[in-house]
Structures are given as structure tokens and as C-alpha cells.
C-alpha positions as CSV (number, residue, x, y, z in Angstrom):
1,M,-41.5,-33.3,-14.4
2,V,-41.5,-33.5,-10.6
3,K,-38.6,-35.8,-10.7
4,N,-36.6,-33.5,-13.0
5,N,-37.3,-30.5,-10.7
6,S,-36.3,-32.6,-7.7
7,S,-33.1,-33.7,-9.5
8,W,-32.3,-30.1,-10.5
9,F,-32.8,-28.8,-6.9
10,R,-30.6,-31.6,-5.5
11,E,-27.8,-31.0,-8.0
12,K,-27.8,-27.2,-8.1
13,I,-28.9,-26.2,-4.6
14,L,-28.1,-29.2,-2.4
15,M,-24.8,-29.9,-4.4
16,G,-25.7,-33.5,-5.1
17,R,-26.7,-34.4,-1.5
18,T,-30.1,-35.3,0.0
19,F,-31.8,-32.7,2.1
20,G,-30.8,-34.7,5.3
21,E,-27.2,-35.0,4.2
22,F,-27.1,-31.2,3.4
23,I,-28.5,-30.3,6.9
24,K,-26.1,-32.7,8.6
25,D,-23.1,-31.4,6.7
26,N,-23.9,-27.8,7.7
27,I,-24.2,-28.4,11.4
28,T,-20.9,-26.7,12.3
29,I,-19.7,-24.3,15.0
30,G,-19.6,-21.4,12.5
31,N,-23.1,-22.0,11.3
32,I,-24.4,-22.3,14.8
33,I,-22.9,-18.9,15.7
34,A,-24.4,-17.5,12.5
35,L,-27.8,-18.9,13.4
36,I,-27.7,-17.3,16.8
37,I,-26.8,-13.9,15.3
38,L,-29.6,-14.3,12.8
39,I,-32.2,-15.1,15.5
40,F,-31.4,-11.9,17.3
41,G,-31.1,-10.0,14.0
42,I,-34.4,-11.2,12.6
43,Y,-36.1,-10.5,16.0
44,A,-34.8,-6.9,15.8
45,M,-36.1,-6.6,12.2
46,I,-39.6,-7.8,13.1
47,Y,-39.6,-5.7,16.3
48,R,-38.7,-2.6,14.3
49,L,-41.4,-3.3,11.6
50,I,-44.1,-3.8,14.2
51,C,-43.2,-1.2,16.9
52,G,-41.6,1.5,14.7
53,L,-38.3,3.4,14.9
54,G,-39.0,5.0,18.3
55,P,-39.1,1.8,20.5
56,S,-36.5,-0.1,18.4
57,T,-33.8,2.6,18.2
58,N,-32.3,5.5,20.2
59,L,-32.9,7.9,17.4
60,S,-34.4,11.3,18.1
61,D,-35.0,14.7,16.4
62,D,-31.5,15.6,17.5
63,Y,-30.1,12.4,16.1
64,P,-32.2,11.4,13.1
65,W,-29.4,9.3,11.6
66,G,-27.8,6.7,13.7
67,F,-25.9,3.5,13.6
68,W,-27.9,2.1,10.7
69,I,-26.9,4.9,8.4
70,G,-23.4,5.2,9.7
71,F,-22.6,1.5,9.5
72,D,-25.0,-0.1,7.1
73,I,-24.9,2.6,4.4
74,L,-21.7,4.7,4.8
75,V,-19.5,1.8,5.8
76,G,-21.3,-0.8,3.7
77,I,-21.2,1.2,0.5
78,A,-17.6,2.2,0.9
79,L,-16.5,-1.4,1.4
80,A,-18.7,-2.5,-1.5
81,A,-16.4,-0.7,-3.9
82,P,-14.3,-3.7,-5.2
83,G,-16.3,-3.4,-8.5
84,L,-15.5,0.3,-8.8
85,T,-11.8,-0.3,-8.3
86,V,-10.6,-3.8,-9.4
87,G,-13.5,-4.4,-11.8
88,T,-12.8,-1.1,-13.6
89,A,-9.1,-1.9,-13.9
90,I,-9.8,-5.3,-15.4
91,H,-12.6,-4.4,-17.9
92,L,-11.7,-0.8,-18.8
93,F,-8.0,-0.6,-18.5
94,G,-7.3,-4.1,-19.8
95,I,-5.3,-5.4,-16.8
96,K,-6.1,-9.0,-17.8
97,E,-3.7,-10.5,-15.3
98,Y,-6.3,-9.7,-12.6
99,H,-9.1,-11.4,-14.6
100,H,-9.4,-14.1,-12.0
101,F,-10.5,-11.4,-9.5
102,A,-13.3,-10.0,-11.7
103,R,-16.1,-12.3,-10.8
104,P,-15.5,-12.3,-7.0
105,V,-15.3,-8.5,-6.9
106,I,-18.5,-8.1,-8.9
107,L,-20.3,-10.5,-6.6
108,S,-18.9,-8.5,-3.6
109,S,-20.2,-5.2,-5.0
110,L,-23.6,-6.7,-5.9
111,L,-24.2,-8.3,-2.5
112,G,-22.8,-5.2,-0.7
113,Y,-25.3,-2.9,-2.4
114,V,-28.3,-5.3,-2.2
115,F,-27.9,-5.8,1.6
116,A,-27.1,-2.2,2.2
117,V,-30.4,-1.2,0.6
118,F,-32.1,-4.1,2.5
119,A,-30.8,-2.6,5.8
120,L,-31.8,0.9,4.7
121,M,-35.4,-0.3,4.6
122,F,-35.5,-0.6,8.4
123,D,-34.1,2.9,8.8
124,L,-36.8,4.6,6.7
125,G,-40.0,5.7,8.5
126,R,-42.1,4.8,5.4
127,Y,-39.9,2.1,3.9
128,Y,-42.8,0.9,1.7
129,R,-42.5,4.2,-0.2
130,V,-38.8,3.7,-1.2
131,F,-39.8,3.0,-4.8
132,Y,-41.5,6.4,-5.1
133,L,-38.1,7.9,-6.1
134,I,-38.1,5.8,-9.3
135,G,-41.3,7.2,-10.8
136,W,-43.6,9.0,-8.3
137,S,-41.4,11.6,-6.6
138,W,-38.6,13.5,-8.4
139,G,-36.3,15.6,-6.3
140,F,-33.6,16.8,-8.6
141,E,-32.2,19.2,-6.0
142,S,-31.8,16.5,-3.4
143,I,-28.5,14.6,-2.8
144,L,-30.6,11.8,-1.4
145,F,-32.5,11.6,-4.6
146,L,-29.2,11.3,-6.5
147,I,-27.9,8.6,-4.1
148,G,-31.2,6.7,-4.3
149,W,-31.2,6.6,-8.1
150,H,-27.5,5.7,-8.2
151,F,-28.1,2.8,-5.8
152,F,-31.0,1.6,-8.0
153,L,-28.9,1.9,-11.2
154,Y,-25.7,0.4,-9.8
155,I,-27.5,-2.7,-8.4
156,N,-28.9,-3.3,-11.9
157,I,-25.5,-2.7,-13.5
158,S,-24.0,-5.3,-11.1
159,L,-26.7,-7.7,-12.0
160,I,-25.8,-7.3,-15.6
161,E,-22.1,-7.8,-14.9
162,F,-22.8,-10.9,-12.8
163,A,-25.4,-12.4,-15.2
164,P,-22.9,-14.4,-17.2
165,V,-22.0,-16.3,-14.1
166,L,-25.6,-17.1,-13.3
167,F,-26.4,-18.3,-16.8
168,E,-23.2,-20.4,-17.0
169,W,-24.4,-22.1,-13.8
170,L,-27.8,-22.6,-15.4
171,D,-26.2,-23.6,-18.7
172,I,-28.2,-21.1,-20.8
173,K,-25.7,-20.2,-23.4
174,K,-27.6,-17.6,-25.4
175,A,-28.4,-15.6,-22.3
176,R,-24.8,-16.0,-21.1
177,D,-23.4,-14.7,-24.4
178,F,-25.9,-11.8,-24.5
179,F,-24.9,-10.5,-21.1
180,A,-21.2,-11.1,-21.6
181,K,-21.3,-8.6,-24.5
182,L,-22.9,-6.0,-22.2
183,T,-20.2,-6.3,-19.5
184,I,-17.9,-3.6,-20.9
185,W,-20.8,-1.1,-21.3
186,A,-22.1,-1.9,-17.9
187,T,-18.7,-1.3,-16.4
188,I,-18.3,2.1,-18.1
189,F,-21.7,3.2,-16.8
190,G,-21.0,1.7,-13.4
191,V,-17.8,3.7,-13.0
192,I,-19.8,6.9,-13.5
193,I,-22.6,5.9,-11.2
194,A,-20.4,4.4,-8.4
195,G,-18.0,7.4,-8.4
196,G,-21.0,9.7,-8.2
197,H,-22.7,8.3,-5.2
198,Q,-19.5,7.4,-3.3
199,S,-18.7,11.1,-3.3
200,A,-22.3,12.1,-2.9
201,L,-22.5,10.2,0.4
202,G,-19.8,12.6,1.7
203,G,-21.8,15.5,0.2
204,L,-24.6,14.7,2.5
205,Y,-22.6,16.1,5.4
206,L,-21.8,19.3,3.7
207,V,-25.0,20.7,5.2
208,T,-23.7,20.1,8.8
209,P,-20.9,22.7,9.2
210,S,-22.2,23.6,12.7
211,K,-22.7,20.1,13.9
212,L,-19.8,18.1,12.5
213,H,-16.4,18.7,14.3
214,P,-14.2,21.0,12.2
215,L,-11.4,18.4,12.1
216,W,-13.7,16.2,10.0
217,Y,-15.8,18.8,8.3
218,S,-14.5,20.0,5.0
219,A,-15.6,21.2,1.5
220,L,-13.5,18.2,0.3
221,L,-15.8,15.6,2.0
222,P,-17.0,14.3,-1.4
223,P,-13.5,13.6,-2.8
224,F,-12.4,12.3,0.6
225,F,-15.3,9.7,0.6
226,L,-14.6,8.8,-3.0
227,I,-10.8,8.2,-2.6
228,S,-11.3,6.4,0.7
229,A,-13.8,4.1,-1.0
230,I,-11.2,3.3,-3.6
231,F,-8.5,2.1,-1.2
232,G,-11.2,0.6,1.0
233,G,-12.5,-1.4,-2.0
234,I,-9.0,-2.6,-2.8
235,S,-8.4,-3.7,0.8
236,I,-11.6,-5.7,0.7
237,V,-10.4,-7.5,-2.4
238,I,-7.1,-8.4,-0.7
239,I,-8.9,-9.6,2.5
240,E,-11.7,-11.4,0.7
241,G,-9.3,-12.9,-1.9
242,T,-7.0,-14.3,0.9
243,I,-9.9,-15.9,2.8
244,T,-11.8,-17.3,-0.2
245,H,-8.6,-18.8,-1.8
246,K,-8.0,-20.7,1.4
247,A,-11.6,-21.7,2.1
248,F,-12.4,-22.6,-1.5
249,K,-9.0,-23.7,-2.7
250,H,-10.4,-27.0,-3.8
251,Q,-12.4,-25.3,-6.5
252,I,-9.3,-23.7,-8.1
253,K,-7.4,-26.2,-10.3
254,D,-3.7,-25.5,-10.8
255,F,-3.7,-22.8,-8.1
256,D,-0.4,-20.9,-8.3
257,E,0.1,-19.4,-4.9
258,E,3.2,-17.5,-6.0
259,D,1.3,-15.8,-8.8
260,F,-1.6,-15.1,-6.5
261,N,0.7,-13.5,-3.9
262,R,2.3,-11.4,-6.7
263,K,-1.1,-10.0,-7.6
264,L,-1.9,-9.2,-4.0
265,I,1.3,-7.2,-3.9
266,G,0.2,-5.4,-7.0
267,L,-3.1,-4.5,-5.3
268,G,-1.1,-3.3,-2.3
269,K,0.8,-0.9,-4.5
270,A,-2.5,0.5,-5.9
271,A,-3.9,0.9,-2.3
272,A,-0.7,2.7,-1.2
273,C,-1.0,5.2,-4.0
274,A,-4.6,6.0,-3.1
275,L,-3.7,6.3,0.6
276,Y,-0.9,8.7,-0.1
277,I,-3.2,10.9,-2.3
278,Y,-5.8,10.9,0.5
279,L,-3.3,11.7,3.1
280,I,-1.8,14.7,1.1
281,L,-5.3,16.1,0.5
282,K,-6.2,15.7,4.2
283,L,-3.0,17.6,5.2
284,L,-3.6,20.4,2.7
285,D,-7.2,20.7,3.9
286,F,-5.9,20.8,7.5
287,A,-3.4,23.6,6.7
288,H,-5.8,25.6,4.5
289,Y,-8.5,25.8,7.1
290,E,-5.9,26.3,9.9
291,K,-7.3,23.6,12.2
292,W,-4.3,23.6,14.5
293,H,-6.2,24.9,17.6
294,Y,-8.7,22.0,17.4
295,M,-6.0,19.5,18.1
296,K,-6.3,19.9,21.9
297,G,-8.4,17.4,23.8
298,F,-9.9,14.1,22.9
299,Y,-11.1,14.9,19.4
300,G,-7.6,16.1,18.4
301,F,-6.1,12.9,19.7
302,W,-8.7,10.7,18.0
303,Y,-8.2,12.6,14.7
304,L,-4.5,11.8,14.9
305,V,-5.2,8.2,15.6
306,E,-7.4,7.9,12.5
307,L,-4.9,9.7,10.3
308,I,-1.7,8.1,11.5
309,A,-2.8,4.6,12.6
310,F,-5.2,3.9,9.7
311,V,-3.9,6.0,6.8
312,L,-0.2,6.7,7.2
313,V,0.8,3.4,8.8
314,P,-1.0,1.1,6.3
315,A,0.4,3.3,3.5
316,L,3.9,2.6,4.8
317,M,3.1,-1.0,5.3
318,F,2.0,-1.4,1.6
319,T,5.1,0.5,0.5
320,S,7.4,-1.7,2.5
321,A,5.5,-4.8,1.3
322,V,5.9,-3.9,-2.3
323,R,9.6,-3.1,-2.0
324,N,10.4,-6.3,0.0
325,R,7.7,-8.6,-1.6
326,L,6.1,-9.3,1.8
327,V,2.6,-10.7,1.2
328,W,1.8,-10.9,4.9
329,L,2.4,-7.2,5.3
330,V,0.0,-6.5,2.4
331,K,-2.7,-8.5,4.1
332,L,-2.1,-6.7,7.5
333,G,-2.1,-3.3,5.7
334,A,-5.4,-4.3,4.1
335,V,-7.0,-5.1,7.4
336,L,-5.9,-1.8,8.9
337,T,-7.1,0.1,5.8
338,A,-10.5,-1.5,5.9
339,L,-10.7,-0.8,9.7
340,G,-9.7,2.8,9.0
341,V,-12.5,3.3,6.5
342,I,-15.0,2.0,9.0
343,I,-13.7,4.3,11.7
344,N,-13.7,7.3,9.4
345,R,-17.3,6.8,8.4
346,L,-18.4,6.3,12.0
347,N,-16.5,9.4,13.0
348,V,-18.2,11.5,10.4
349,S,-21.7,10.1,11.0
350,L,-21.6,9.5,14.8
351,F,-18.6,10.2,17.0
352,A,-17.7,13.7,15.6
353,Y,-21.3,14.6,15.0
354,K,-22.6,17.1,17.6
355,W,-19.2,17.0,19.2
356,Y,-20.1,19.9,21.5
357,V,-22.7,17.7,23.3
358,P,-21.5,16.0,26.5
359,F,-20.8,12.3,26.1
360,S,-23.6,11.4,28.5
361,Q,-26.1,13.2,26.2
362,K,-24.9,11.8,22.9
363,Y,-26.6,9.2,20.8
364,Y,-25.7,5.5,21.5
365,P,-27.2,2.7,19.5
366,A,-29.8,0.4,21.1
367,W,-29.0,-3.3,21.1
368,T,-31.6,-3.9,18.5
369,E,-29.8,-1.5,16.1
370,I,-26.5,-3.5,16.5
371,A,-28.3,-6.9,16.3
372,L,-30.1,-5.9,13.1
373,S,-26.8,-4.8,11.5
374,A,-25.0,-7.9,12.6
375,G,-27.9,-10.0,11.2
376,V,-27.6,-8.2,7.8
377,V,-23.8,-8.7,7.7
378,T,-24.3,-12.4,8.5
379,M,-26.9,-12.8,5.8
380,L,-24.4,-11.2,3.3
381,I,-21.6,-13.6,4.3
382,L,-23.9,-16.6,4.1
383,T,-25.2,-15.6,0.7
384,Y,-21.7,-15.0,-0.6
385,R,-20.6,-18.4,0.6
386,F,-23.8,-20.0,-0.9
387,V,-23.0,-18.5,-4.4
388,L,-19.3,-19.4,-4.2
389,N,-20.1,-23.0,-3.4
390,R,-22.4,-23.4,-6.4
391,M,-21.6,-21.0,-9.2
392,P,-18.4,-20.6,-11.3
393,V,-17.1,-17.5,-9.6
394,L,-13.6,-18.6,-8.5
395,Y,-13.1,-21.0,-11.4
396,E,-14.0,-21.1,-15.1
397,H,-16.9,-23.2,-16.1
398,P,-15.6,-26.1,-18.3
399,K,-18.1,-25.5,-21.0
400,Y,-17.3,-21.8,-21.3
401,K,-13.6,-21.8,-20.5
402,S,-12.5,-20.9,-24.1
403,E,-14.9,-17.8,-24.0
404,H,-13.5,-16.1,-21.0
């Protein structure tokens, strides 16, 4: 039995190598950099757990939500929307030509949510009571209660959607077939749940009309957050697909680069549509609330930068790329789009929050806050790489190829 367990561990985890060979093969510059980030990140995590929020952050009664909420939750959840976008298109709308993207986007969403919740634990004063919302404390009038339950449900939905990959890897056919039948139902439920909490995250800031700068505050914050999560999720699929298909190209037999590029252009077309819808709504909101007089000064300039450089410009890039079949322009547009979503979320949660306070008195994250977030992101990337190296995510398992 010990021999069998050792053989299984060597085959499935160490990928057929001895432990020494595995360690030696993983001594690379990239892994050394990741290790350094993890050392600082884990130190920040332990320091926060031992010393509390006060010493480990620059949070205060005036700024109860800081970088961890703005980056780890608002940014993290928005960019963890590939399952909401591409996954829905594949499983619900029957766009089978993108079937190859299904498993990577489900894995992206699953890991994005898991690590976002993991990061959230460090921002909660009583993190050990996070499970109270499941059965001990019911706050039906609270948006946070809604978001908490949605996170819990969506992680379970993503686990169901990803389960066939896991059981193909473990070669447990009955379990694989059982969860494969649940995929369509999980996707339907997941669309409702994901759409709900993506918009609800914007709804959190509806209670800050006197604190959030009028250029960013709007009654349309919930749909703004939802639509931006859609094109943000698509942009992540493009970026992630480009990187993984180069780094793990050896896993994909008969890789057709021309067909892959054609699909990227199709994703660019979908992202452009979402960006134009978002831009039109933003302009209508701007005109309806007559925000012209707020355009003076730094915040007016920064608002224009966000709207033009990270919404209009990538939308035009995607449009030109689709018309002229320029794949490189799709990739560049995706990078700008993802960066724009990050900037928008940080504007709403940090930069434009309490805009009337002098910059010298505003909240700035402590180094431990940044180190912890960097550590969480590094853990996510390493876990994603670990799964791709071992499980049939980018390729079809030979034993189950006819059942896909």
C-alpha cells in the first residue's frame, strides 16, 4: 500500500520525477522571485493574525475599507468573471467553437473566488466568524449578506463545473459522468448568482453619496460594475489564453494557431460591444446628473483618463482589430481593458473616496497590505500553474475524449 501511495504521489503530483528531481527542476528565476514575494506575503499574513488590523494596516474609523477590499475583492472578483462570460456563452448559448476555453475559464473563476475569499479573511476583524452568515446570522436586508452568500454559492458552483476535470485526472469515471451531467444546471444557476453579486458589489457604494466623488457616484453603480466585469472577464480570457497557450503549448496536440487567433478576435468583438454599452451608459449618466462643473481640477482630469484611455481607446482597438484581423491589437486592447477595470475599482473604493480630504490626510496602504495582496496573487498564479501542469484543462483526456 505504501508503495502504491508513493507511486501515485510521484506520478500525479511530482509528474513522474523523484522529489529531488522535482525540486531541482523548479529552481528557476521566476520561482525564486515568487518565493521572495511569498516570504513577505506570509509574514504579513502572520503579522496581521497576531497583531490585528491596527498595527498591520493604515485603516481607521474614517477609512474602514482599504486596499484589501479595493484590490483583493472588488478587482479580484471583477477579473474572476471569465466563467460568467465565456463559460455562459459556451454552456448556455451553445457556442461550441469556444469549447476549448471552457475549462481554463472555469478554473480561473474558481481560483479567483477562492483566493479572493482567502484574502478577505485577513480584512475581517473576526475572520473566524465568517461562516456565521451560512447558518447562524441572517441579515436579509444587508447587501454584504447577499454578497457573502453569493460568494459561498458560486464557489460551490465552480467546484461542480470543475469536478469533471478533477475526476478525469483521478480516473474515477462514475464521479466524472455524474458531475458532467450537472454542468449545464450549475452554469444556469451560476449566471444568476454571479450577475447578482457583481452588481451588488457596486451597490455597496450606493450608501456613500456624500463620500464618493460625484463623477464616480451614480445610481447606476450596480450595472456599471456588472458590465465592466463582463468585459473585464473577457479581457482576462484573452490575456490568460495567450500566455497559457504559449507556456503550455506542448500539452496541446495539433494546435491550430490560426484558429486560436480567430477565436481571440471573436472575443475581442464581444469585449468591444460590452465596452461601447458601458461607455454610452456612462455618458448618459454624466449628462443626466449634469456633472460638467466637476470636470475642473485633478479629479476631472483623472475621470477623463479612465474613460478615454481605458474604455474608449480599447473599444476602438478591438473594433479595428476585428475589422482588420489584427490579433496583436486584440491582445493589447485586452491588457488596457483589464487595467481599466483595476483602475475603476480602485477609483471607487480608494482614490475618489473622501475626495474632499487633502491628499496628505488620505488613506495610503501600509507595506504589509500590499505584501499580503501580492502574496495572495502569487499563490493564485502558482496554483493555476500547478493544476494546468497536471490536470486535463488545456487538452482532452485520452480516455474521455469521445465524451467531451
